Steps between C-alpha positions, in 0.01 A plus 500: 500500500593704805258774600583776747262762637537865415646605835864499594631158597827465686624160606804425716830492309727203453818396675813641339781306333846564365617639161399340171738378232440693179302783658130470576292764671361645822379848601503836331333789680257629235346260248498605138165527327411245236374785280472847649273610213229243577363532855272225625129546562459137613446437871494120502794316338560129459849348478530169311586197713784425254712773344851591384724798576771627264794703630721745309810313620401192297338290774152354468286385791196276472251369753466126546204481738329703767593390852258731688278805440799735459790262422627316191783254438718645223794408280737733316778480247713740299354495148166341595381138537766364264761765572869463572500570874448257786139431600415675828207420729323746727186621670314813388291673766258784418551761774297795368209542260364856524238587238387823669653745251542563129824295500436185707809398698626142506787370709626144534806327636684197372736292712730271301646159579851648485425743786430809291190710553328755279228760546307603190299823485276602213174643376208386286413737215154558351553221246583239765878494447702449818862622506756647737849478643694261719842471660662229706434525874864444588695675222464776240377293203194669344261428214170603347231232478161442342229238524476305173137567405250701700300490820122521464255772602188359663337838549 
């Protein structure tokens, strides 16, 4: 499990790449709330060391292993593990984890082996669901995303 303190954490961003085949994501200005009706009262969240992310454009991302405190090796494919798209490899880097408000802010970047880069912004709702928006760093491809499962409140 990956535990972060309740204060805002910002880590240096990742190097940028080129556009991604099939349209993966990077930054959107304002993250969408996982559930605007359920604000969080938790001030200490834990993110699993292994997790999956589903995107509205059909791509699935899953962590393979943790490479450092804020970084994971990841794979992705259109349609999930056994999907129809080519398997892509990347590195996910947590760049913000701010649990100071009712809607904790999460931001991470993923750089892909094909040169693409994405920035994902989202919030954690009161039930531990993490969701948001993404768009490719180098083109206009956009998608909504959600963590498959929940993050955990430690207090």
